C-alpha angles and dihedrals in degrees: 000000000000111000118231124243123244090274097040138045130204119239117199116207127211091262091057095254118133134218127199109221136171115270107260095034116152124232087245091057093048089052089052092049088055094051145311093248092055091047090055094048097043119119102166142327139246112222106189100320098329123102108224142179120265088248091057110132118229113211101168142032110290148150115261135191121184114225116219132174087271095053123106091237094051089087091062089053090051094050091047088056091046088057088057090051091050090051091048091050094050089048091050092049104038102033139229093319089081118100122200123232122172127324113186131161118253134200094275102017143326144276140205127204118219134190106208116164099180102054145014119233115227132179088262085070093055097087091056092044093048091048090054091049090051090054090051093048090046089055086061094206117176124255101237119195117217127188119215133183112244095255091052092049090052089049090048091054091047094048091050096044092243098149092166093053091047091052090049091051094048095042102044113010105040113152094010129117108254130210127208131186123226122203109175104307095340119099131180136174107248145146093218149172108196141165116274096245133015091240091070092067096087124188118010132184133176113227112175149353125211141156125275141171128240109262087354093284114138087179091066090054095212100147120204135182114236116206114194127199143162131233132193135173091248143018091241092059091046090051090051089052093050089049089054089049090056090047090051090052088054090049095045105142092214089059095043090044088061095041092053095036093239103140145339140200127229136186091238086075111019116215090358111119124228108212116211123209097280093041089049089053092053089048094049090050092053090050094047092051090049092049094047094049091046094051089050088051096055099259122147109222114221139172125217135189122281092224128044129178118271094248091068091058092047091050094046091051094243093112092057095044108026107026093116088061097049134091114227129203126220117264116274120237090261090060097253117140121210137192131201107245120256091185138022103225102095089053090053094054088056091057092046093049092049092077131049105248130207130203085249090060094059133134097049109183108200116184132183137177088216126184114228137176126215128175113239126184117250093246095059099045111111124172112280092337096076116023137150098229121044146131118260110207090222136179136171125199117203108200145154117262090253090057097054095093095050095044095047089050089049091053092049090050092048094049093050088048092056095044090053089058090060095044100260111139103145103084131172125192128210128187112210117199137202114320122216091253107055147133127237134040128299089246094054089049093050090049091049095046091049092052092054093047089052094052091050091049092049090050090051089236118157110216144177121233121230104195113214097005100107125116117274091255102042149343120280147202114223123196121213123198125202117220136206091286093048090252119147123231125186105221120142124050139185117197126184116212129188093160107065095054085054096047091050095039094237115181144173126190118249132215091285091050091250121138113259133182118249123217116239121219115195114199144164133184107195094024090220130359092228094051094043090049091053088051090050095049088055095041091055096032084230092302097120121190113259095258093053100036112115087223114031101179130024115198114211117193112203095208137011088253089067095059097097095056089043090058091052094049093048092045092053093048092049091049088056089055099256121142106240137176126189122208105219097169120126095246134122112273091238088063090047091051092049091050094047089048089054090052088053094228109178096225136026123191113203110199126190135155097288091051092049092050095045098041090240136126129215105229128209115183125198112256093012104057126205114013095176131231123325138163112284089236090057091052089049091056089051097048090046090057094043093049094050094088122108091072 
C-alpha cells in the first residue's frame, strides 16, 4: 500500500484498490469520490474492523468498506436504529420520568435499557409499544446527526432529565466532542451509525423484558428494565427467523436431555452436569472418537492432576489473569496453597520438562481429555453450554519455530476432519490479536500473529480479524461451525504461545547441542465435551446417527411367548458390539412403538410368533417407518453399515 503524504492519506478499498484523499476526509466524501451511485446508497462505513458513521473523519491511512443496504453489516445499522425507535416509543408512552440507558444492536436484534421508577414494563405492554414504534417508522423521519461540545452535551442531559446519560458522559467521555441523533422530536446521545430514515427499518417485534444493572454493576444497585426486540428488512424475513426460534425450542438440548434421560442438574453441584447412562454413553463415544483420531494424528495422550499448587498458576500467569474464574483450596498443614485447574496447559509443561528433549524429538503433540473447573456467574449458566465442571479436549504442541507453519496447518486439518464426522461443513475462521491485558513483549506478539496469518494464507482460508480478542498469552485462530438452524458456534481453537515456555524455562537442545526455547501451541477441537454435546443434541434434534445413538436397536416382543427369540436376537446384536434395549413390559406393541419413537431410537425390531418361527425380524427405521420382515442376517448387514460412521 502506498503511504499518504502529510496532506493526504491512502484509503484501501475491499478490492485492493487505493485512493489518495485529503487528510480529514469523511467516509461520505470517500463514497462520493468512488461514485455518485455508491454515495447515494451508502449507509455507513467500516474503517479497519470498526463500523462508523458516514461523517466519520479519517485522519490516517486505513482500509475502508462502504456499507449499503445490501451489505452484511447493514442489518446491524438497521437494528441500532430500531433501538432508538423503541426508546422514542417508550418515552412517548410513559412520559418524561423515563431515563435512557444503553441501546445497542445485537446479533439477532437489539435492546434498550430504561430506568422507569413509576412502572414496570411487561409483555402485556408490547402491543402498545409496537404500535407506537410502527407510527414512528411510518412517519419516515430522518435520522439527523448533531455534534455537540462536551459541556453542551452535559447541559442537554441535565435539561432532559437524563441522569444516566450525564453520568456516562462525565465518567467516560469527558472533554470529547459528542454526537447525538435526532429523529423527529426524539434525541439520543449516540455514536451511530443509523439508517437515513426511520422508514428503512422494516419489520420489528418485541421479544422479552428482563432486569439489568446500569453499566453491568450489581454493586451500584441501579436497576433497569431491558426490553429486547428483533428487526428485519421485511416481515417475510422476520417470520422465517421466528420459525427458526420455534424450531430451536423444539431442539433445546435441555428439553431433549430430559426426554431421553441423558443428564440432569442438581443444587448439590451447581452448573455441574450429572450424566445418566445414555448421556454417559454419548459422552464416551465422543471421547473414544477423539482419542482414536488423535492417535492416528501422532498425539501422545496424557493425564494430569486435577489440583496443582498455587505457585504453578502464578507462574503460568493464570492467577494474574484468571483468578476470579478459579476454585481455590484451603492451605494444607505445611502451608502450601492449591487450586483446582481451570486449564491443562501448566500440567503439560511439567511432563515436557520431565525429560531432556532434543530438536529431533520435536514436535511433541501432547493431548488430554482433562477435567477442569471454572466459576461462572449464575446469570450466564445455560444447560451444557456454560457449566462449571467440564472436560476440555486439550492438546499442546511443543515445536521448533521452523515447525510452526506445518503444525498449525496440521491442527486446522484435524479440526476440519473431526467436524465433518459430525456433519459440520460450514466453517468460519477468526484471527484474534493481542488483548489489552496480556503477557509477553510486543515483539513476541507480532511474531506470533504473523505466524498465524501466514498459516491461514498458506491454507487458503479466508478469515475475520478480531482485534484485542486473543488469549492473554498469545493470539489465536477460532473456528465457528454453523448448525442445522444456521446458528454459529465457536468450538475449535488454535493458540500460539511464546510466553509459557519462557515462564516455565522449557528447553530443547538444538543441532549444536545448545539449549533453545520451544514454541507452545494450545489447541482444542470440541472446545469442551459438554458444550459440544449440547450443540450435537440440538444439531440432530436428538435423532443421533446410528453410530452415535445411545441405543441403536430396540427389540419389541409382541407377546410373552416371543421372549426367548427376542433374547437370542438381543444377545447376538450385543455380541456384535451394538447397543440394544428390549422392552419386556406387558404393553400393547403399538404403545411400545410410540415410546421408542419418542426416544428417537434408530431401529426397532418387532418380533412375534411368525418372526420367531422363520428366524426373521420386522424392522422399523427412524424416519422411514415400517420396512417389513427380513432375515435377521440381512438386518445385521444393514446395522453394520449404518453404525460404521464416526470414521
